[in-house]
N, CA, C and O atoms as CSV, one atom per row, in Angstrom:
chain,resi,resn,atom,element,x,y,z
A,1,MET,N,N,4.322,27.005,5.843
A,1,MET,CA,C,4.772,25.589,5.449
A,1,MET,C,C,2.936,25.059,5.037
A,1,MET,O,O,1.874,25.069,5.658
A,2,ARG,N,N,3.441,24.588,3.476
A,2,ARG,CA,C,2.299,24.007,2.968
A,2,ARG,C,C,2.227,22.686,2.753
A,2,ARG,O,O,3.180,22.254,2.106
A,3,ASP,N,N,1.217,21.693,3.157
A,3,ASP,CA,C,1.414,20.468,3.172
A,3,ASP,C,C,0.969,19.688,1.826
A,3,ASP,O,O,0.008,20.118,1.188
A,4,THR,N,N,1.712,18.472,1.372
A,4,THR,CA,C,1.499,17.673,-0.196
A,4,THR,C,C,0.162,17.678,0.076
A,4,THR,O,O,-0.283,17.461,1.203
A,5,THR,N,N,-0.696,17.976,-1.151
A,5,THR,CA,C,-1.861,17.794,-1.370
A,5,THR,C,C,-2.195,16.253,-1.601
A,5,THR,O,O,-1.209,15.544,-1.802
A,6,VAL,N,N,-3.586,15.560,-1.600
A,6,VAL,CA,C,-3.476,14.438,-1.845
A,6,VAL,C,C,-3.515,14.220,-3.481
A,6,VAL,O,O,-3.095,13.085,-3.709
A,7,ASN,N,N,-3.736,14.644,-4.235
A,7,ASN,CA,C,-3.505,15.013,-5.660
A,7,ASN,C,C,-1.856,14.859,-5.810
A,7,ASN,O,O,-1.167,14.109,-6.502
A,8,GLU,N,N,-1.631,15.587,-5.143
A,8,GLU,CA,C,0.020,15.531,-4.986
A,8,GLU,C,C,0.862,13.947,-4.968
A,8,GLU,O,O,1.824,13.456,-5.558
A,9,ILE,N,N,0.059,13.594,-4.123
A,9,ILE,CA,C,0.616,12.318,-3.544
A,9,ILE,C,C,-0.079,11.439,-4.444
A,9,ILE,O,O,0.303,10.270,-4.382
A,10,ARG,N,N,-0.965,11.679,-5.235
A,10,ARG,CA,C,-1.513,10.563,-6.296
A,10,ARG,C,C,-0.717,10.534,-7.397
A,10,ARG,O,O,-0.492,9.539,-8.086
A,11,ARG,N,N,-0.244,11.757,-7.578
A,11,ARG,CA,C,0.689,12.396,-8.690
A,11,ARG,C,C,1.918,11.345,-8.413
A,11,ARG,O,O,2.017,10.404,-9.202
A,12,THR,N,N,2.774,11.442,-7.434
A,12,THR,CA,C,4.291,11.352,-7.072
A,12,THR,C,C,3.965,9.481,-7.162
A,12,THR,O,O,4.611,8.759,-7.922
A,13,ALA,N,N,2.665,8.862,-6.070
A,13,ALA,CA,C,2.787,7.248,-6.292
A,13,ALA,C,C,2.670,6.851,-7.703
A,13,ALA,O,O,3.587,6.150,-8.129
A,14,ALA,N,N,1.636,7.191,-8.581
A,14,ALA,CA,C,1.727,6.895,-10.070
A,14,ALA,C,C,3.130,7.115,-10.809
A,14,ALA,O,O,3.593,6.197,-11.486
A,15,ALA,N,N,3.862,8.432,-10.666
A,15,ALA,CA,C,5.326,8.101,-11.034
A,15,ALA,C,C,6.315,7.352,-10.514
A,15,ALA,O,O,7.274,7.110,-11.247
A,16,VAL,N,N,6.300,6.883,-9.295
A,16,VAL,CA,C,7.161,6.165,-8.032
A,16,VAL,C,C,6.987,4.539,-8.609
A,16,VAL,O,O,7.755,3.872,-9.302
A,17,PHE,N,N,5.653,4.203,-8.020
A,17,PHE,CA,C,5.038,2.898,-8.284
A,17,PHE,C,C,4.742,2.361,-9.839
A,17,PHE,O,O,4.416,3.188,-10.691
A,18,ARG,N,N,4.806,1.633,-10.012
A,18,ARG,CA,C,4.573,0.395,-11.490
A,18,ARG,C,C,3.408,-0.422,-11.172
A,18,ARG,O,O,3.044,-1.274,-11.982
A,19,PHE,N,N,2.665,-0.215,-9.860
A,19,PHE,CA,C,1.546,-1.060,-9.849
A,19,PHE,C,C,0.226,-0.287,-9.085
A,19,PHE,O,O,0.380,0.622,-8.270
A,20,ASN,N,N,-0.603,-0.623,-9.348
A,20,ASN,CA,C,-2.313,-0.440,-8.746
A,20,ASN,C,C,-1.867,0.025,-7.591
A,20,ASN,O,O,-0.723,-0.352,-7.338
A,21,ILE,N,N,-2.476,0.872,-6.614
A,21,ILE,CA,C,-2.732,1.254,-5.122
A,21,ILE,C,C,-4.471,0.399,-4.906
A,21,ILE,O,O,-5.576,0.301,-5.439
A,22,GLU,N,N,-3.812,0.029,-3.943
A,22,GLU,CA,C,-5.127,-0.928,-3.552
A,22,GLU,C,C,-5.696,-0.187,-2.101
A,22,GLU,O,O,-4.962,0.631,-1.546
A,23,SER,N,N,-6.605,-0.413,-1.711
A,23,SER,CA,C,-7.382,0.429,-0.629
A,23,SER,C,C,-7.674,-0.991,0.695
A,23,SER,O,O,-8.138,-2.130,0.744
A,24,PHE,N,N,-7.024,0.063,1.621
A,24,PHE,CA,C,-6.834,-0.653,2.682
A,24,PHE,C,C,-7.693,0.164,3.984
A,24,PHE,O,O,-7.299,1.166,4.581
A,25,LEU,N,N,-8.716,-0.439,4.167
A,25,LEU,CA,C,-9.390,0.845,5.066
A,25,LEU,C,C,-9.186,0.760,6.390
A,25,LEU,O,O,-9.552,-0.169,7.109
A,26,ASN,N,N,-8.612,1.712,6.710
A,26,ASN,CA,C,-8.374,1.599,8.281
A,26,ASN,C,C,-9.568,2.765,9.105
A,26,ASN,O,O,-9.566,3.994,9.172
A,27,SER,N,N,-10.177,2.094,9.456
A,27,SER,CA,C,-11.380,3.145,10.155
A,27,SER,C,C,-10.855,3.982,11.462
A,27,SER,O,O,-11.682,4.728,11.987
A,28,ALA,N,N,-9.273,3.900,12.139
A,28,ALA,CA,C,-8.734,4.865,12.576
A,28,ALA,C,C,-8.187,5.916,11.914
A,28,ALA,O,O,-7.822,6.891,12.571
A,29,ILE,N,N,-8.060,5.897,10.707
A,29,ILE,CA,C,-7.593,6.850,9.913
A,29,ILE,C,C,-8.191,7.778,9.225
A,29,ILE,O,O,-8.466,7.381,8.093
A,30,ILE,N,N,-8.572,9.072,9.483
A,30,ILE,CA,C,-9.612,9.667,9.294
A,30,ILE,C,C,-9.254,11.018,8.336
A,30,ILE,O,O,-10.033,11.926,8.044
A,31,SER,N,N,-7.700,10.857,7.899
A,31,SER,CA,C,-7.299,12.030,6.801
A,31,SER,C,C,-7.145,11.311,5.658
A,31,SER,O,O,-6.443,10.302,5.589
A,32,ALA,N,N,-7.849,11.840,4.637
A,32,ALA,CA,C,-7.881,11.425,3.065
A,32,ALA,C,C,-6.380,11.323,2.703
A,32,ALA,O,O,-5.942,10.463,1.938
A,33,ARG,N,N,-5.548,12.367,3.375
A,33,ARG,CA,C,-4.156,12.155,2.894
A,33,ARG,C,C,-3.403,10.900,3.248
A,33,ARG,O,O,-2.720,10.221,2.481
A,34,ALA,N,N,-3.676,10.660,4.760
A,34,ALA,CA,C,-2.967,9.801,5.921
A,34,ALA,C,C,-3.151,8.399,4.879
A,34,ALA,O,O,-2.277,7.659,4.427
A,35,GLN,N,N,-4.833,8.359,4.679
A,35,GLN,CA,C,-4.964,6.951,4.060
A,35,GLN,C,C,-4.638,6.932,2.673
A,35,GLN,O,O,-5.278,6.023,2.144
A,36,LEU,N,N,-3.959,7.508,1.895
A,36,LEU,CA,C,-3.920,7.450,0.341
A,36,LEU,C,C,-2.110,7.070,0.896
A,36,LEU,O,O,-1.400,6.386,0.159
A,37,ILE,N,N,-1.758,7.430,1.778
A,37,ILE,CA,C,-0.470,7.047,2.300
A,37,ILE,C,C,0.169,5.863,2.379
A,37,ILE,O,O,1.074,5.286,1.776
A,38,TYR,N,N,-0.895,5.565,3.721
A,38,TYR,CA,C,-1.173,4.020,4.256
A,38,TYR,C,C,-1.699,3.331,2.793
A,38,TYR,O,O,-0.929,2.399,2.560
A,39,ASP,N,N,-2.499,3.414,1.953
A,39,ASP,CA,C,-2.615,2.343,1.256
A,39,ASP,C,C,-1.659,2.267,0.341
A,39,ASP,O,O,-1.376,1.116,0.009
A,40,CYS,N,N,-0.896,3.373,-0.326
A,40,CYS,CA,C,0.445,3.204,-0.977
A,40,CYS,C,C,1.520,2.507,-0.239
A,40,CYS,O,O,2.428,1.798,-0.670
A,41,ILE,N,N,1.215,2.870,0.993
A,41,ILE,CA,C,2.704,2.099,1.338
A,41,ILE,C,C,2.500,0.212,1.828
A,41,ILE,O,O,3.277,-0.700,2.109
A,42,LEU,N,N,0.883,0.383,1.702
A,42,LEU,CA,C,0.850,-1.173,2.018
A,42,LEU,C,C,0.444,-2.034,0.944
A,42,LEU,O,O,0.300,-3.250,1.068
A,43,SER,N,N,0.237,-1.293,-0.256
A,43,SER,CA,C,0.100,-1.971,-1.953
A,43,SER,C,C,1.777,-1.983,-2.061
A,43,SER,O,O,2.141,-3.070,-2.510
A,44,LEU,N,N,2.607,-1.318,-1.851
A,44,LEU,CA,C,3.834,-1.528,-2.147
A,44,LEU,C,C,4.364,-2.788,-1.263
A,44,LEU,O,O,4.932,-3.668,-1.909
A,45,ALA,N,N,4.246,-2.965,0.089
A,45,ALA,CA,C,4.558,-4.419,0.602
A,45,ALA,C,C,4.186,-5.283,0.419
A,45,ALA,O,O,4.515,-6.228,1.137
A,46,ARG,N,N,2.949,-5.529,-1.045
A,46,ARG,CA,C,2.283,-6.488,-1.421
A,46,ARG,C,C,2.964,-6.958,-2.946
A,46,ARG,O,O,2.487,-7.825,-3.679
A,47,GLN,N,N,4.172,-6.169,-3.209
A,47,GLN,CA,C,4.708,-6.402,-4.116
A,47,GLN,C,C,5.412,-7.301,-4.146
A,47,GLN,O,O,5.861,-7.575,-3.033
A,48,SER,N,N,5.926,-8.279,-5.379
A,48,SER,CA,C,6.741,-9.389,-5.738
A,48,SER,C,C,7.822,-8.490,-5.927
A,48,SER,O,O,7.725,-7.664,-6.834
A,49,MET,N,N,9.048,-8.526,-5.068
A,49,MET,CA,C,10.515,-7.937,-5.762
A,49,MET,C,C,11.310,-7.947,-3.919
A,49,MET,O,O,10.853,-7.976,-2.777
A,50,THR,N,N,12.697,-7.903,-4.550
A,50,THR,CA,C,13.373,-7.832,-3.237
A,50,THR,C,C,13.160,-6.354,-2.416
A,50,THR,O,O,12.599,-5.279,-2.624
A,51,SER,N,N,13.946,-6.979,-1.380
A,51,SER,CA,C,13.520,-5.913,-0.190
A,51,SER,C,C,14.279,-4.701,-0.520
A,51,SER,O,O,13.793,-3.573,-0.443
A,52,GLU,N,N,15.578,-4.977,-0.918
A,52,GLU,CA,C,16.362,-3.557,-1.164
A,52,GLU,C,C,15.523,-2.708,-2.427
A,52,GLU,O,O,15.569,-1.490,-2.597
A,53,ASP,N,N,14.761,-3.686,-3.242
A,53,ASP,CA,C,13.863,-2.816,-4.362
A,53,ASP,C,C,12.701,-2.060,-3.713
A,53,ASP,O,O,12.461,-0.921,-4.115
A,54,ARG,N,N,12.079,-2.518,-2.894
A,54,ARG,CA,C,10.578,-2.330,-1.846
A,54,ARG,C,C,11.190,-0.891,-1.256
A,54,ARG,O,O,10.670,0.203,-1.478
A,55,ASP,N,N,12.259,-1.082,-0.552
A,55,ASP,CA,C,13.056,-0.312,0.468
A,55,ASP,C,C,13.320,1.303,-0.534
A,55,ASP,O,O,12.907,2.430,-0.263
A,56,ASN,N,N,13.978,0.935,-1.472
A,56,ASN,CA,C,14.308,2.458,-2.258
A,56,ASN,C,C,13.305,2.761,-2.836
A,56,ASN,O,O,13.296,3.956,-3.132
A,57,LEU,N,N,12.177,2.049,-3.229
A,57,LEU,CA,C,10.667,2.805,-3.594
A,57,LEU,C,C,10.115,3.412,-2.406
A,57,LEU,O,O,9.649,4.551,-2.432
A,58,LEU,N,N,10.148,2.737,-1.422
A,58,LEU,CA,C,9.767,3.304,0.119
A,58,LEU,C,C,10.382,5.176,0.013
A,58,LEU,O,O,9.886,6.294,-0.127
A,59,ILE,N,N,11.247,4.773,0.124
A,59,ILE,CA,C,12.328,6.204,0.529
A,59,ILE,C,C,12.281,6.974,-0.632
A,59,ILE,O,O,12.195,8.151,-0.281
A,60,LYS,N,N,12.300,6.854,-2.127
A,60,LYS,CA,C,12.176,7.580,-2.897
A,60,LYS,C,C,10.529,8.216,-2.677
A,60,LYS,O,O,10.439,9.443,-2.637
A,61,PHE,N,N,9.333,7.448,-2.547
A,61,PHE,CA,C,8.162,7.594,-2.308
A,61,PHE,C,C,7.990,8.901,-1.169
A,61,PHE,O,O,7.281,9.907,-1.158
A,62,CYS,N,N,8.893,8.404,-0.340
A,62,CYS,CA,C,8.411,9.318,1.239
A,62,CYS,C,C,9.109,10.698,0.912
A,62,CYS,O,O,8.569,11.649,1.476
A,63,ARG,N,N,10.023,10.957,0.244
A,63,ARG,CA,C,11.119,12.301,0.226
A,63,ARG,C,C,10.517,12.834,-0.979
A,63,ARG,O,O,10.818,14.004,-1.218
A,64,GLU,N,N,9.562,12.127,-1.982
A,64,GLU,CA,C,9.227,13.228,-3.199
A,64,GLU,C,C,7.771,13.767,-2.281
A,64,GLU,O,O,7.404,14.941,-2.325
A,65,ILE,N,N,7.208,12.945,-1.653
A,65,ILE,CA,C,5.979,13.799,-0.899
A,65,ILE,C,C,6.125,14.583,0.549
A,65,ILE,O,O,5.223,15.042,1.249
A,66,THR,N,N,7.310,14.586,0.733
A,66,THR,CA,C,7.900,15.328,1.847
A,66,THR,C,C,7.919,16.816,1.267
A,66,THR,O,O,8.330,16.961,0.116
A,67,PRO,N,N,7.489,17.956,2.015
A,67,PRO,CA,C,7.845,19.336,1.692
A,67,PRO,C,C,9.481,19.282,1.824
A,67,PRO,O,O,10.070,18.296,2.266
A,68,PRO,N,N,10.065,20.359,1.424
A,68,PRO,CA,C,11.303,20.540,1.087
A,68,PRO,C,C,12.155,20.961,2.603
A,68,PRO,O,O,13.234,20.543,3.023
A,69,GLN,N,N,11.269,21.871,3.149
A,69,GLN,CA,C,11.532,22.490,4.712
A,69,GLN,C,C,11.108,21.499,5.476
A,69,GLN,O,O,10.982,21.829,6.655
A,70,LEU,N,N,10.735,19.954,5.128
A,70,LEU,CA,C,10.767,18.916,6.178
A,70,LEU,C,C,11.803,17.689,5.738
A,70,LEU,O,O,11.978,16.732,6.492
A,71,GLN,N,N,12.337,17.777,4.711
A,71,GLN,CA,C,13.319,17.102,4.246
A,71,GLN,C,C,14.394,16.355,5.183
A,71,GLN,O,O,14.771,15.198,4.999
A,72,ASP,N,N,14.820,17.196,6.206
A,72,ASP,CA,C,15.903,16.562,6.824
A,72,ASP,C,C,15.149,15.694,8.280
A,72,ASP,O,O,15.603,14.825,9.024
A,73,LYS,N,N,14.112,16.250,8.244
A,73,LYS,CA,C,13.348,15.175,9.388
A,73,LYS,C,C,13.254,13.606,8.171
A,73,LYS,O,O,13.972,12.610,8.253
A,74,ILE,N,N,12.432,13.794,7.402
A,74,ILE,CA,C,11.904,12.394,6.858
A,74,ILE,C,C,13.720,11.932,6.635
A,74,ILE,O,O,13.964,10.833,7.131
A,75,ASN,N,N,14.389,12.315,6.272
A,75,ASN,CA,C,15.673,11.773,6.240
A,75,ASN,C,C,16.099,11.170,7.521
A,75,ASN,O,O,16.662,10.081,7.404
A,76,SER,N,N,15.949,11.656,8.776
A,76,SER,CA,C,16.254,10.861,9.955
A,76,SER,C,C,15.511,9.931,10.101
A,76,SER,O,O,15.950,8.948,10.699
A,77,ILE,N,N,14.327,9.926,9.673
A,77,ILE,CA,C,13.423,9.165,9.760
A,77,ILE,C,C,13.465,7.962,9.258
A,77,ILE,O,O,13.209,6.920,9.863
A,78,LEU,N,N,13.833,8.095,7.984
A,78,LEU,CA,C,13.639,6.957,7.105
A,78,LEU,C,C,15.487,6.291,7.372
A,78,LEU,O,O,15.683,5.080,7.271
A,79,GLU,N,N,16.563,7.176,7.673
A,79,GLU,CA,C,18.116,6.860,7.988
A,79,GLU,C,C,17.630,5.470,9.866
A,79,GLU,O,O,18.240,4.431,10.119
A,80,GLU,N,N,16.656,5.956,10.561
A,80,GLU,CA,C,15.996,5.339,11.574
A,80,GLU,C,C,16.008,4.102,11.508
A,80,GLU,O,O,16.655,3.234,12.095
A,81,SER,N,N,15.070,4.093,10.576
A,81,SER,CA,C,13.867,2.892,10.164
A,81,SER,C,C,14.559,2.144,9.558
A,81,SER,O,O,14.757,1.126,10.220
A,82,LEU,N,N,15.272,2.131,8.145
A,82,LEU,CA,C,15.651,1.548,7.278
A,82,LEU,C,C,17.282,1.393,7.245
A,82,LEU,O,O,17.808,0.403,6.735
A,83,GLY,N,N,17.818,2.152,7.664
A,83,GLY,CA,C,19.130,2.268,7.666
A,83,GLY,C,C,19.614,1.259,8.423
A,83,GLY,O,O,18.847,0.481,8.990
A,84,ASN,N,N,20.809,1.170,8.506
A,84,ASN,CA,C,22.126,0.329,9.267
A,84,ASN,C,C,23.466,0.977,9.156
A,84,ASN,O,O,23.865,1.689,8.234
A,85,SER,N,N,24.221,0.550,10.451
A,85,SER,CA,C,25.624,1.352,10.331
A,85,SER,C,C,26.334,1.047,9.550
A,85,SER,O,O,27.349,1.699,9.794
A,86,SER,N,N,26.561,0.258,8.436
A,86,SER,CA,C,27.286,-0.300,7.743
A,86,SER,C,C,27.052,0.522,6.365
A,86,SER,O,O,27.971,1.025,5.717
A,87,GLU,N,N,25.717,0.579,6.027
A,87,GLU,CA,C,25.333,1.406,4.757
A,87,GLU,C,C,24.205,2.337,4.781
A,87,GLU,O,O,23.019,2.049,4.616
A,88,PRO,N,N,24.672,3.392,4.986
A,88,PRO,CA,C,23.702,4.692,5.062
A,88,PRO,C,C,22.778,4.558,3.686
A,88,PRO,O,O,23.126,4.094,2.601
A,89,ILE,N,N,21.353,5.170,4.113
A,89,ILE,CA,C,20.914,5.126,3.005
A,89,ILE,C,C,21.085,6.472,2.197
A,89,ILE,O,O,21.153,7.638,2.586
A,90,PRO,N,N,21.140,5.817,0.728
A,90,PRO,CA,C,21.746,7.302,-0.427
A,90,PRO,C,C,20.468,7.960,-0.421
A,90,PRO,O,O,19.288,7.633,-0.291
A,91,LEU,N,N,21.405,9.429,-0.685
A,91,LEU,CA,C,20.728,10.740,-1.097
A,91,LEU,C,C,19.613,11.027,-2.165
A,91,LEU,O,O,18.681,11.831,-2.139
A,92,ILE,N,N,20.090,9.915,-3.319
A,92,ILE,CA,C,19.469,10.090,-4.446
A,92,ILE,C,C,19.059,8.525,-4.889
A,92,ILE,O,O,19.921,7.773,-5.345
A,93,VAL,N,N,17.908,8.174,-4.744
A,93,VAL,CA,C,17.590,6.819,-4.988
A,93,VAL,C,C,16.849,6.782,-6.255
A,93,VAL,O,O,15.858,7.452,-6.549
A,94,GLU,N,N,17.796,5.435,-7.346
A,94,GLU,CA,C,16.879,5.453,-8.654
A,94,GLU,C,C,16.657,4.215,-8.444
A,94,GLU,O,O,17.351,3.432,-7.796
A,95,PRO,N,N,15.323,3.952,-9.194
A,95,PRO,CA,C,14.722,2.986,-9.306
A,95,PRO,C,C,15.684,2.059,-10.309
A,95,PRO,O,O,16.497,2.421,-11.160
A,96,THR,N,N,15.257,0.653,-9.858
A,96,THR,CA,C,15.766,-0.715,-10.493
A,96,THR,C,C,15.144,-1.598,-11.383
A,96,THR,O,O,15.729,-2.616,-11.752
């Protein structure tokens, strides 16, 4: 199983997000990959947009940086975190 590289995460963030990724230093994070993902998600949280748009971008980003063999896991995590019983998370999320 191959992990997603820092460069792949950067390219995905540039393609998915239409804003600059800010740096949110966290001394508890020692992995460059984890720090970059953390920065991307917190940068997304600071953007002015609807909750639905923010959730859709988060879903798209998480799915795109997750290796194929872990897609079922990330879908379960996203479903637990963002889904509700009346509206399942769509399998394909198109940016609005």
